[in-house]
PLY file of the C-alpha trace (Angstrom):
ply
format ascii 1.0
element vertex 587
property float x
property float y
property float z
element edge 586
property int vertex1
property int vertex2
end_header
25.58 -88.98 44.77
22.04 -90.07 45.57
20.68 -88.00 42.68
23.31 -89.21 40.33
22.38 -92.73 41.33
18.69 -92.26 40.69
19.33 -90.70 37.40
21.30 -93.50 36.24
18.79 -96.03 37.81
15.89 -94.47 36.13
16.45 -95.25 32.45
17.42 -98.80 33.07
14.02 -99.40 34.96
15.60 -100.03 38.36
12.83 -98.16 39.97
12.92 -100.03 43.19
16.60 -99.35 44.01
16.18 -95.72 42.95
13.24 -95.29 45.01
14.90 -96.81 48.14
17.90 -94.51 47.47
15.81 -91.39 47.38
13.75 -92.35 50.41
16.93 -92.80 52.62
18.22 -89.50 51.33
14.71 -87.73 52.34
15.13 -89.36 55.88
18.51 -87.97 56.36
17.78 -84.70 54.59
14.14 -84.07 54.65
14.48 -80.45 53.76
16.13 -80.92 50.31
13.46 -80.18 47.61
15.60 -81.95 44.95
15.12 -85.22 46.58
11.28 -84.83 46.67
11.28 -83.65 43.12
13.22 -86.52 41.88
11.14 -88.94 43.76
7.96 -87.33 42.29
9.31 -87.89 38.83
10.09 -91.53 39.56
6.41 -91.97 40.64
5.15 -90.32 37.66
7.10 -92.61 35.57
5.65 -95.68 37.33
2.00 -94.31 37.11
1.76 -93.61 40.84
0.28 -90.24 40.40
-1.09 -89.70 43.84
2.39 -90.42 45.40
3.84 -88.17 42.85
1.64 -85.24 43.78
2.47 -85.66 47.47
6.23 -85.49 46.71
5.87 -82.48 44.39
3.86 -80.78 47.00
6.54 -81.44 49.70
9.17 -79.87 47.16
6.86 -76.83 46.59
6.59 -76.47 50.37
10.41 -76.24 50.64
10.81 -74.16 47.35
7.75 -72.22 46.43
9.44 -70.61 43.52
10.26 -73.89 41.52
8.29 -73.27 38.54
9.14 -76.64 36.91
7.89 -78.53 40.20
4.51 -76.53 39.97
4.06 -77.14 36.32
4.49 -80.83 36.93
1.97 -80.74 39.86
-0.63 -78.95 37.82
-0.02 -81.68 35.01
-0.61 -84.42 37.51
-3.69 -82.94 38.88
-5.00 -82.95 35.30
-4.07 -86.50 34.64
-5.94 -87.51 37.73
-9.09 -85.46 36.53
-8.76 -83.12 39.36
-9.33 -80.29 36.85
-10.21 -77.34 39.16
-7.03 -77.85 41.26
-4.82 -78.27 37.88
-6.40 -75.05 36.54
-5.62 -73.08 39.61
-2.04 -74.46 39.91
-1.44 -73.44 36.33
-2.93 -70.03 36.92
-0.71 -69.43 39.87
2.29 -70.44 37.94
1.30 -68.34 34.95
0.71 -65.33 37.16
4.30 -65.40 38.30
5.74 -66.53 35.18
3.59 -65.41 32.08
6.15 -66.16 29.56
6.04 -69.93 30.69
4.56 -71.15 27.34
4.52 -75.00 28.54
2.23 -73.78 31.40
-0.14 -72.19 29.19
-0.14 -75.29 26.98
-0.81 -77.41 29.86
-3.61 -75.12 31.11
-5.13 -75.15 27.62
-5.20 -79.02 27.65
-6.96 -79.11 30.94
-9.48 -76.43 29.72
-9.93 -78.85 26.82
-10.38 -81.85 29.01
-13.12 -79.95 30.96
-14.85 -78.96 27.74
-14.03 -75.33 28.27
-12.93 -74.77 24.65
-13.02 -70.95 24.39
-10.53 -70.62 27.21
-8.36 -73.39 25.86
-8.03 -71.21 22.58
-7.38 -68.12 24.47
-4.37 -69.83 26.29
-3.24 -71.24 23.03
-3.43 -67.89 21.09
-1.37 -66.37 23.79
1.32 -68.90 23.17
1.08 -68.24 19.28
1.55 -64.59 19.85
4.88 -65.34 21.49
5.78 -68.12 19.34
3.77 -68.36 15.99
5.47 -71.76 15.10
4.86 -73.42 18.33
3.91 -76.96 17.44
2.12 -77.96 20.82
-0.06 -74.87 20.61
-0.84 -75.31 16.91
-1.86 -78.89 17.56
-3.84 -77.82 20.63
-5.82 -75.29 18.65
-6.59 -78.01 15.97
-7.94 -80.20 18.96
-10.01 -77.52 20.62
-11.57 -76.31 17.59
-12.55 -79.99 16.35
-14.03 -80.50 19.86
-15.97 -77.47 19.57
-17.29 -78.43 16.30
-15.68 -75.68 14.37
-14.01 -78.14 11.82
-13.09 -75.35 9.35
-10.74 -73.83 12.14
-9.49 -77.20 13.00
-8.28 -77.93 9.59
-6.76 -74.60 9.16
-4.53 -75.23 12.14
-3.85 -78.85 11.21
-2.76 -77.71 7.84
-0.58 -75.01 9.24
1.05 -77.49 11.55
1.69 -80.06 8.81
3.14 -77.30 6.50
5.66 -76.51 9.40
6.11 -80.10 10.63
5.38 -82.34 7.66
6.70 -85.50 9.35
4.79 -85.06 12.65
2.55 -88.07 12.97
0.14 -86.41 15.57
-0.75 -83.49 13.30
-1.25 -85.96 10.46
-3.50 -87.89 12.64
-5.38 -84.84 13.88
-6.14 -83.70 10.36
-7.42 -87.39 9.60
-9.73 -87.13 12.72
-11.04 -83.69 11.75
-11.80 -84.75 8.26
-13.53 -87.96 9.53
-15.67 -86.00 12.01
-16.71 -83.39 9.35
-17.97 -86.46 7.16
-14.90 -86.68 4.78
-14.02 -90.02 6.11
-12.43 -91.23 2.86
-9.81 -88.51 2.77
-9.50 -88.83 6.68
-8.25 -92.39 6.47
-5.60 -91.25 4.10
-4.11 -88.92 6.54
-4.66 -91.44 9.33
-2.74 -93.99 7.32
0.19 -91.50 6.78
0.21 -90.87 10.47
0.64 -94.58 11.02
3.54 -94.88 8.65
5.23 -92.05 10.46
4.63 -93.41 13.92
3.78 -97.03 13.57
4.12 -97.37 17.50
1.17 -94.97 18.20
-1.90 -97.14 19.63
-4.02 -93.81 19.52
-3.64 -93.37 15.76
-4.40 -97.04 15.08
-7.57 -96.65 17.30
-8.52 -93.60 15.41
-8.21 -95.21 12.14
-10.25 -98.14 13.34
-13.01 -95.86 14.57
-13.10 -94.25 11.04
-13.38 -97.67 9.34
-16.07 -98.74 11.91
-18.15 -95.41 11.06
-17.91 -96.48 7.53
-19.02 -100.15 8.17
-15.87 -101.39 6.99
-15.60 -103.75 9.86
-12.73 -106.11 8.58
-10.41 -103.04 8.37
-11.63 -101.71 11.70
-10.82 -105.24 13.22
-7.28 -105.10 11.71
-6.49 -101.64 13.14
-8.17 -102.33 16.50
-6.08 -105.47 16.88
-2.74 -103.39 16.20
-3.82 -100.79 18.65
-4.38 -103.59 21.33
-0.92 -105.20 20.58
0.65 -101.87 21.42
-1.62 -101.42 24.52
-2.55 -104.75 25.58
-4.12 -103.34 28.86
-6.73 -101.03 27.15
-10.19 -102.44 27.90
-11.73 -99.70 25.66
-9.84 -100.85 22.71
-10.61 -104.39 23.47
-14.39 -103.84 23.77
-14.21 -101.67 20.44
-12.44 -104.93 18.80
-15.16 -107.03 19.98
-17.78 -104.87 18.59
-16.05 -104.61 15.25
-15.81 -108.56 15.26
-19.61 -108.71 16.18
-20.40 -106.26 13.40
-18.17 -108.16 10.84
-20.23 -111.32 11.69
-17.51 -113.09 13.63
-19.18 -113.60 17.02
-17.00 -116.37 18.24
-13.99 -114.10 18.10
-15.99 -111.19 19.69
-17.00 -113.35 22.69
-13.35 -114.43 23.11
-12.14 -110.89 23.32
-14.86 -110.24 25.83
-13.93 -113.02 27.99
-10.22 -111.96 28.09
-11.59 -108.56 29.39
-13.76 -110.43 32.06
-10.80 -112.60 33.15
-8.98 -109.30 34.29
-12.28 -107.49 35.37
-15.01 -110.03 36.19
-17.72 -107.37 36.94
-16.91 -104.95 33.90
-20.44 -103.83 33.24
-19.92 -102.79 29.49
-18.13 -106.07 28.72
-21.19 -108.07 30.26
-23.66 -105.84 28.38
-21.88 -106.37 25.19
-21.68 -110.25 25.72
-25.37 -110.32 26.46
-26.05 -108.29 23.33
-24.02 -110.81 21.27
-25.85 -113.69 22.61
-29.37 -112.20 21.98
-28.36 -111.38 18.40
-27.18 -115.06 18.14
-30.73 -116.01 19.19
-32.17 -113.69 16.67
-29.95 -115.02 14.07
-31.13 -118.53 14.66
-34.86 -117.35 14.35
-34.02 -115.86 11.00
-33.21 -119.48 9.82
-37.00 -119.93 10.12
-37.80 -116.96 7.89
-39.72 -119.02 5.34
-42.19 -119.85 8.15
-41.38 -117.38 11.05
-41.86 -114.17 9.17
-45.31 -114.71 7.79
-46.40 -115.97 11.07
-45.07 -112.81 12.88
-47.04 -110.72 10.25
-50.21 -112.86 10.76
-50.03 -112.64 14.49
-49.62 -108.95 14.43
-52.50 -108.32 12.11
-54.79 -110.62 14.33
-53.66 -108.71 17.39
-54.33 -105.28 15.77
-57.76 -106.54 14.59
-58.40 -107.58 18.25
-57.38 -104.24 19.56
-59.09 -102.25 16.93
-62.40 -104.20 17.73
-62.01 -103.10 21.26
-61.55 -99.49 20.37
-64.59 -99.85 18.06
-66.71 -100.85 21.09
-65.37 -98.02 23.09
-65.90 -95.39 20.38
-68.94 -96.78 18.90
-69.69 -93.54 16.95
-66.20 -93.53 15.48
-66.41 -93.79 11.70
-62.61 -94.15 11.67
-62.47 -97.23 13.95
-65.39 -98.87 12.10
-63.70 -98.55 8.84
-60.61 -99.68 10.02
-62.13 -102.87 11.60
-64.48 -103.69 8.80
-62.29 -102.83 5.71
-58.70 -101.78 6.04
-57.51 -104.59 8.20
-59.23 -107.21 6.11
-57.70 -105.72 3.00
-54.38 -106.07 4.74
-54.93 -109.52 5.41
-55.79 -110.23 1.82
-52.72 -108.33 0.57
-50.54 -110.43 2.99
-52.14 -113.81 1.90
-51.84 -112.82 -1.80
-48.22 -111.82 -1.60
-47.30 -114.97 0.34
-49.07 -117.15 -2.25
-47.13 -115.32 -4.87
-43.88 -116.10 -3.12
-44.44 -119.82 -2.30
-46.65 -120.98 -5.38
-45.33 -118.54 -8.05
-41.70 -117.93 -6.50
-42.32 -114.11 -7.02
-40.10 -112.96 -4.16
-40.17 -109.34 -5.32
-43.97 -108.99 -4.91
-43.69 -110.49 -1.41
-40.98 -107.88 -0.62
-42.95 -104.91 -1.70
-46.03 -106.32 0.16
-43.74 -106.73 3.16
-42.82 -103.01 3.06
-46.42 -102.04 2.57
-47.47 -104.03 5.45
-44.76 -102.78 7.74
-45.68 -99.07 6.99
-49.29 -99.97 7.40
-48.94 -101.75 10.79
-46.60 -98.94 12.09
-49.13 -96.32 11.30
-51.81 -98.49 12.99
-49.80 -98.93 16.10
-49.02 -95.18 16.13
-53.07 -94.63 15.92
-53.37 -96.97 18.98
-50.55 -95.10 20.87
-52.30 -91.77 20.16
-55.68 -93.12 21.54
-56.54 -91.25 24.68
-56.45 -94.25 27.01
-58.82 -96.54 28.81
-62.16 -95.63 30.03
-62.11 -94.10 33.38
-65.82 -92.89 33.71
-68.50 -95.51 32.50
-70.16 -94.45 29.12
-73.58 -94.19 30.83
-72.46 -91.47 33.12
-73.94 -88.06 32.98
-71.82 -85.32 34.33
-72.83 -81.64 35.11
-69.79 -79.22 35.53
-70.89 -76.05 37.42
-69.01 -72.86 37.70
-69.51 -69.40 39.11
-68.26 -67.36 36.05
-67.62 -68.07 32.33
-63.93 -69.53 32.17
-64.18 -71.19 35.70
-65.08 -74.78 34.56
-62.44 -74.69 31.84
-59.61 -73.55 34.29
-60.59 -76.10 36.71
-61.74 -78.96 34.77
-61.33 -78.75 30.91
-59.07 -81.67 30.79
-61.36 -83.96 32.69
-64.21 -82.73 30.51
-62.44 -83.47 27.35
-61.40 -86.95 28.69
-64.92 -87.98 29.95
-66.41 -86.83 26.74
-64.18 -88.84 24.54
-64.59 -91.83 26.80
-68.51 -91.70 26.22
-69.89 -89.72 29.05
-72.37 -87.11 28.58
-70.96 -83.78 30.03
-73.05 -80.62 30.49
-72.03 -77.21 31.69
-73.77 -74.75 33.93
-72.40 -71.25 34.49
-74.33 -69.33 37.11
-73.36 -65.68 36.14
-72.18 -63.84 32.96
-69.25 -62.55 34.86
-70.13 -59.10 33.98
-67.96 -57.61 36.61
-65.03 -59.30 35.28
-64.48 -57.49 32.02
-65.05 -54.14 30.39
-66.58 -55.89 27.42
-70.36 -56.46 27.26
-71.63 -59.33 29.46
-73.19 -61.08 26.43
-69.42 -61.19 24.92
-68.42 -63.53 27.88
-71.59 -65.58 27.36
-70.71 -65.99 23.63
-67.13 -66.96 24.56
-68.34 -69.55 26.97
-70.67 -71.23 24.27
-68.00 -71.31 21.77
-65.64 -73.06 24.23
-68.42 -75.53 25.07
-68.76 -76.55 21.64
-65.05 -77.16 21.26
-65.12 -79.20 24.39
-67.76 -81.30 22.94
-70.22 -80.70 25.85
-73.72 -81.62 25.30
-74.94 -78.23 26.26
-74.01 -75.25 28.35
-76.26 -72.91 30.20
-75.23 -69.54 31.46
-77.74 -68.05 34.02
-78.13 -64.43 34.91
-77.35 -64.38 38.81
-75.59 -61.16 39.79
-71.96 -61.47 39.75
-70.07 -61.10 42.95
-73.35 -61.31 44.93
-74.06 -65.02 44.98
-74.07 -65.46 48.63
-77.32 -63.76 48.69
-78.76 -66.20 46.16
-77.64 -69.71 47.51
-81.20 -70.87 47.52
-81.95 -69.93 43.80
-78.64 -71.45 42.66
-79.46 -74.53 44.47
-82.72 -74.90 42.95
-81.20 -74.27 39.49
-78.76 -77.07 39.91
-81.31 -79.45 41.33
-83.54 -78.80 38.28
-80.67 -79.66 35.93
-79.95 -82.66 37.99
-83.41 -83.87 37.87
-83.83 -83.14 33.98
-80.79 -84.56 32.75
-80.28 -87.63 35.13
-76.91 -86.48 36.32
-74.81 -89.02 38.35
-71.83 -86.62 38.90
-71.70 -82.95 39.87
-68.28 -81.22 39.51
-67.91 -77.62 40.80
-65.93 -75.38 43.02
-64.57 -76.62 46.37
-65.28 -75.81 50.05
-61.83 -74.29 50.27
-62.20 -70.96 48.41
-61.20 -67.52 48.87
-63.67 -66.24 46.38
-67.12 -65.60 47.91
-69.05 -66.58 44.63
-67.10 -69.88 44.48
-67.83 -70.73 48.08
-71.53 -69.88 47.45
-71.66 -72.24 44.50
-70.15 -75.06 46.56
-72.69 -74.58 49.32
-75.63 -74.57 46.70
-74.22 -77.63 44.85
-73.60 -79.61 48.24
-77.23 -79.33 48.96
-78.41 -79.85 45.41
-76.33 -83.19 45.00
-78.09 -85.50 47.57
-78.46 -88.27 45.25
-75.34 -88.05 43.12
-71.65 -87.86 43.51
-69.93 -84.45 44.17
-66.36 -83.66 43.09
-64.80 -80.30 43.51
-62.11 -79.08 41.17
-59.19 -76.78 41.83
-59.99 -72.98 40.82
-57.68 -70.39 40.50
-58.57 -69.05 44.03
-58.29 -72.23 45.87
-56.00 -71.85 48.85
-53.32 -74.37 50.30
-56.17 -76.08 52.24
-57.24 -77.58 49.13
-55.93 -80.93 49.40
-56.78 -83.09 46.39
-57.58 -86.89 46.62
-58.58 -87.63 43.01
-56.56 -86.92 39.90
-57.40 -87.15 36.17
-54.54 -87.74 33.78
-54.99 -84.95 31.17
-51.55 -85.45 29.47
-53.10 -86.08 26.05
-55.54 -83.14 26.59
-53.63 -80.30 27.87
-53.22 -78.63 24.48
-56.76 -78.57 23.94
-57.33 -77.12 27.45
-54.98 -74.48 26.72
-56.66 -73.62 23.33
-60.12 -73.50 25.22
-58.83 -71.27 27.92
-57.26 -68.94 25.01
-60.79 -68.48 23.50
-61.86 -66.38 26.46
-60.24 -63.42 24.89
-62.04 -60.82 27.17
-59.91 -62.34 30.01
-56.53 -62.32 28.28
-55.16 -59.62 30.64
-55.66 -61.82 33.64
-52.63 -63.26 35.18
-54.05 -66.68 35.83
-54.96 -67.20 32.15
-51.13 -67.37 31.35
-50.70 -70.68 29.35
-47.32 -71.52 31.24
-48.98 -70.91 34.66
-51.71 -73.25 33.68
-49.11 -75.70 32.40
-47.28 -75.52 35.54
-49.99 -76.30 37.86
-50.84 -79.32 35.70
-47.25 -80.54 35.88
-47.34 -80.02 39.52
-50.52 -82.22 39.95
-49.21 -84.60 37.47
-46.08 -85.08 39.58
-48.24 -85.88 42.48
-50.35 -88.38 40.52
-47.40 -89.96 38.86
-48.17 -88.77 35.22
-46.92 -86.02 33.14
-50.07 -83.50 33.48
-53.15 -83.92 35.73
-56.04 -82.14 37.03
-56.81 -82.33 40.86
-60.10 -83.03 42.50
-61.50 -83.40 45.97
-64.15 -86.04 46.57
-66.88 -84.48 48.72
-69.09 -87.56 48.10
-68.80 -90.41 45.89
-71.83 -92.46 45.06
-71.93 -95.71 43.20
0 1
1 2
2 3
3 4
4 5
5 6
6 7
7 8
8 9
9 10
10 11
11 12
12 13
13 14
14 15
15 16
16 17
17 18
18 19
19 20
20 21
21 22
22 23
23 24
24 25
25 26
26 27
27 28
28 29
29 30
30 31
31 32
32 33
33 34
34 35
35 36
36 37
37 38
38 39
39 40
40 41
41 42
42 43
43 44
44 45
45 46
46 47
47 48
48 49
49 50
50 51
51 52
52 53
53 54
54 55
55 56
56 57
57 58
58 59
59 60
60 61
61 62
62 63
63 64
64 65
65 66
66 67
67 68
68 69
69 70
70 71
71 72
72 73
73 74
74 75
75 76
76 77
77 78
78 79
79 80
80 81
81 82
82 83
83 84
84 85
85 86
86 87
87 88
88 89
89 90
90 91
91 92
92 93
93 94
94 95
95 96
96 97
97 98
98 99
99 100
100 101
101 102
102 103
103 104
104 105
105 106
106 107
107 108
108 109
109 110
110 111
111 112
112 113
113 114
114 115
115 116
116 117
117 118
118 119
119 120
120 121
121 122
122 123
123 124
124 125
125 126
126 127
127 128
128 129
129 130
130 131
131 132
132 133
133 134
134 135
135 136
136 137
137 138
138 139
139 140
140 141
141 142
142 143
143 144
144 145
145 146
146 147
147 148
148 149
149 150
150 151
151 152
152 153
153 154
154 155
155 156
156 157
157 158
158 159
159 160
160 161
161 162
162 163
163 164
164 165
165 166
166 167
167 168
168 169
169 170
170 171
171 172
172 173
173 174
174 175
175 176
176 177
177 178
178 179
179 180
180 181
181 182
182 183
183 184
184 185
185 186
186 187
187 188
188 189
189 190
190 191
191 192
192 193
193 194
194 195
195 196
196 197
197 198
198 199
199 200
200 201
201 202
202 203
203 204
204 205
205 206
206 207
207 208
208 209
209 210
210 211
211 212
212 213
213 214
214 215
215 216
216 217
217 218
218 219
219 220
220 221
221 222
222 223
223 224
224 225
225 226
226 227
227 228
228 229
229 230
230 231
231 232
232 233
233 234
234 235
235 236
236 237
237 238
238 239
239 240
240 241
241 242
242 243
243 244
244 245
245 246
246 247
247 248
248 249
249 250
250 251
251 252
252 253
253 254
254 255
255 256
256 257
257 258
258 259
259 260
260 261
261 262
262 263
263 264
264 265
265 266
266 267
267 268
268 269
269 270
270 271
271 272
272 273
273 274
274 275
275 276
276 277
277 278
278 279
279 280
280 281
281 282
282 283
283 284
284 285
285 286
286 287
287 288
288 289
289 290
290 291
291 292
292 293
293 294
294 295
295 296
296 297
297 298
298 299
299 300
300 301
301 302
302 303
303 304
304 305
305 306
306 307
307 308
308 309
309 310
310 311
311 312
312 313
313 314
314 315
315 316
316 317
317 318
318 319
319 320
320 321
321 322
322 323
323 324
324 325
325 326
326 327
327 328
328 329
329 330
330 331
331 332
332 333
333 334
334 335
335 336
336 337
337 338
338 339
339 340
340 341
341 342
342 343
343 344
344 345
345 346
346 347
347 348
348 349
349 350
350 351
351 352
352 353
353 354
354 355
355 356
356 357
357 358
358 359
359 360
360 361
361 362
362 363
363 364
364 365
365 366
366 367
367 368
368 369
369 370
370 371
371 372
372 373
373 374
374 375
375 376
376 377
377 378
378 379
379 380
380 381
381 382
382 383
383 384
384 385
385 386
386 387
387 388
388 389
389 390
390 391
391 392
392 393
393 394
394 395
395 396
396 397
397 398
398 399
399 400
400 401
401 402
402 403
403 404
404 405
405 406
406 407
407 408
408 409
409 410
410 411
411 412
412 413
413 414
414 415
415 416
416 417
417 418
418 419
419 420
420 421
421 422
422 423
423 424
424 425
425 426
426 427
427 428
428 429
429 430
430 431
431 432
432 433
433 434
434 435
435 436
436 437
437 438
438 439
439 440
440 441
441 442
442 443
443 444
444 445
445 446
446 447
447 448
448 449
449 450
450 451
451 452
452 453
453 454
454 455
455 456
456 457
457 458
458 459
459 460
460 461
461 462
462 463
463 464
464 465
465 466
466 467
467 468
468 469
469 470
470 471
471 472
472 473
473 474
474 475
475 476
476 477
477 478
478 479
479 480
480 481
481 482
482 483
483 484
484 485
485 486
486 487
487 488
488 489
489 490
490 491
491 492
492 493
493 494
494 495
495 496
496 497
497 498
498 499
499 500
500 501
501 502
502 503
503 504
504 505
505 506
506 507
507 508
508 509
509 510
510 511
511 512
512 513
513 514
514 515
515 516
516 517
517 518
518 519
519 520
520 521
521 522
522 523
523 524
524 525
525 526
526 527
527 528
528 529
529 530
530 531
531 532
532 533
533 534
534 535
535 536
536 537
537 538
538 539
539 540
540 541
541 542
542 543
543 544
544 545
545 546
546 547
547 548
548 549
549 550
550 551
551 552
552 553
553 554
554 555
555 556
556 557
557 558
558 559
559 560
560 561
561 562
562 563
563 564
564 565
565 566
566 567
567 568
568 569
569 570
570 571
571 572
572 573
573 574
574 575
575 576
576 577
577 578
578 579
579 580
580 581
581 582
582 583
583 584
584 585
585 586
């Protein structure tokens, strides 16, 4: 009697009476699964999915073999986006009832929702093996293939479905969607219109048709179809915002704002609606500015050219020897000014708008290239242009591994950088020692060093020669007027590196001493100074790669060098950096 009343009340919409009757029945007979199952169906119709899940779980606890209840439970898990539980529940059902095609179709749909398209297709193919004309499986295959980007397969299954079910609106719409996604939007619209004619109550089809018109920038038709979809589903916030965007793109910003306000009345904090409203208002301000095109646009160009002239003048002052910056400031920018003035005069005086439009395009391209050039400039000066820097290493390749990026940057910014290598590194290669010396000289030229000296102290025996090394470093400091010495650090596991630090420490009595991070630096090396080498890392890698006699050494691996630079960059707040420890700073 209770079930009969619930079934009679459900179609008439008397949910409250039906729910009350079922609850009373459950209180009297709590172990009757049919009551729980019917109450779950009632909750599903109301959209109370969590309550429906609870009742289905109660029904299954009493009747674990109820395949229908388990399928509906899996379906509800999917609707509430609990995909993992939905998949497990479907798989449990299929394990017991492999012939349950509806369960396989439902599982395929959940796989599709969770973007597991291959597994979705596997389930659907199982259904089609058992029932080659299964409409839901054919439709699901078309959907899965389209979402996976296989439009040819999607169209094959859409055509198969239409041939079997020519009056099926969803299949017609699916073919239209696939055609639109594959770039054939004109034919896609034809099928979507056919789907609308077959099922004029389908909000999703109107929405798909509107989306296609929007892609084609036919915003008037997009507005028309979004409105129909919204009439069918007035609570759809997504459709309302799409309608607002279509209004905006069609130039009707007043109606766009009205639609957004309706959304905000229901959800005052809806962030997408608020962002769209701000975008529309910003565009209105831009539209107002365009009414001053006759004056505003030339002023903008004039201002940009002035700013560029100022910026390039500063760059020319920094890069005094750069012919590029000198020519840009002296010739190219003045020519752009003259081109702009001539074109504007032709527009105003001679009413030759075409020449102005051509000049405008040329100016835009030229300005874009100039801005790109500025953006590629390697940054502000971090070392004064008068500085003279001596970089000291124990072996060829040491100064490149530790400080090539800094040397490149300092050289580019005007410092005069010199290199001093204490040994020829004869014990570090099977090749003749002169080969390593030649490589070092080639690298120095590529780095733009003023000069590089390779001395002949014995490799791996520098601890016995600290006094001689100190004297060699002192001599270069005095000869060149060095203000900054950069070398190995106090924290070293390589004896030669430690010896170089001791010698440099004593030699650098009157200048700054920075220590770079060499390949043998232990964890005790804690940097307190970083140089941003983001723009110079490719050049550093090329320089290190020129030490061909050392290619078999693990520390010459470009990815290892890049990784260390990225690690130090993360510490410094830039993309790539070299790390240094300041032993002494004199200014």
